[in-house]
One Martini backbone bead per residue (centre of mass of N, CA, C, O) as a GRO file, in nm:
protein
   64
    1UNK     BB    1  23.748  16.883  11.232
    2UNK     BB    2  23.791  16.750  11.549
    3UNK     BB    3  23.553  16.819  11.843
    4UNK     BB    4  23.500  16.604  12.070
    5UNK     BB    5  23.688  16.729  12.296
    6UNK     BB    6  23.455  16.967  12.354
    7UNK     BB    7  23.271  16.758  12.471
    8UNK     BB    8  23.006  16.754  12.725
    9UNK     BB    9  22.809  16.621  12.951
   10UNK     BB   10  22.533  16.716  13.154
   11UNK     BB   11  22.619  16.492  13.379
   12UNK     BB   12  22.879  16.609  13.437
   13UNK     BB   13  23.124  16.739  13.627
   14UNK     BB   14  23.310  16.996  13.720
   15UNK     BB   15  23.575  16.834  13.740
   16UNK     BB   16  23.562  16.706  13.450
   17UNK     BB   17  23.570  16.965  13.296
   18UNK     BB   18  23.835  17.074  13.408
   19UNK     BB   19  24.006  16.843  13.324
   20UNK     BB   20  23.937  16.861  13.016
   21UNK     BB   21  24.048  17.152  12.975
   22UNK     BB   22  24.342  17.085  13.067
   23UNK     BB   23  24.401  16.849  12.859
   24UNK     BB   24  24.318  17.065  12.596
   25UNK     BB   25  24.374  17.363  12.641
   26UNK     BB   26  24.079  17.481  12.733
   27UNK     BB   27  23.794  17.729  12.820
   28UNK     BB   28  23.577  17.554  12.644
   29UNK     BB   29  23.250  17.385  12.637
   30UNK     BB   30  23.025  17.157  12.513
   31UNK     BB   31  22.691  17.094  12.578
   32UNK     BB   32  22.538  16.765  12.609
   33UNK     BB   33  22.209  16.608  12.545
   34UNK     BB   34  22.076  16.380  12.367
   35UNK     BB   35  22.207  16.504  12.105
   36UNK     BB   36  22.195  16.796  12.238
   37UNK     BB   37  22.221  17.125  12.258
   38UNK     BB   38  22.272  17.329  12.579
   39UNK     BB   39  22.572  17.463  12.580
   40UNK     BB   40  22.810  17.650  12.762
   41UNK     BB   41  23.140  17.605  12.916
   42UNK     BB   42  23.336  17.796  13.129
   43UNK     BB   43  23.579  17.881  13.332
   44UNK     BB   44  23.406  18.108  13.469
   45UNK     BB   45  23.188  17.923  13.562
   46UNK     BB   46  23.364  17.757  13.757
   47UNK     BB   47  23.453  17.980  13.927
   48UNK     BB   48  23.167  18.078  14.027
   49UNK     BB   49  23.103  17.807  14.153
   50UNK     BB   50  23.341  17.803  14.364
   51UNK     BB   51  23.271  18.067  14.500
   52UNK     BB   52  22.964  17.951  14.573
   53UNK     BB   53  23.028  17.644  14.679
   54UNK     BB   54  23.028  17.447  14.477
   55UNK     BB   55  23.074  17.131  14.416
   56UNK     BB   56  23.290  16.961  14.202
   57UNK     BB   57  23.086  16.705  14.207
   58UNK     BB   58  22.879  16.846  14.046
   59UNK     BB   59  22.610  16.794  13.854
   60UNK     BB   60  22.439  16.908  13.600
   61UNK     BB   61  22.504  17.092  13.331
   62UNK     BB   62  22.326  17.386  13.376
   63UNK     BB   63  22.106  17.618  13.368
   64UNK     BB   64  21.998  17.880  13.615
   0.00000   0.00000   0.00000
């Protein structure tokens, strides 16, 4: 099973993550940086970011 479509870079924007989730019809992405697992990004994470007025152009998908 090829899971490359589930991977997003830690430098990608919230908007690009949302577009990727929409295009593959999934609500969870795996965040990688420098070929290392950094975490998971869910649609709920994106919703919370939008509610807290984080711009969707914000990059650096990392844990706070």
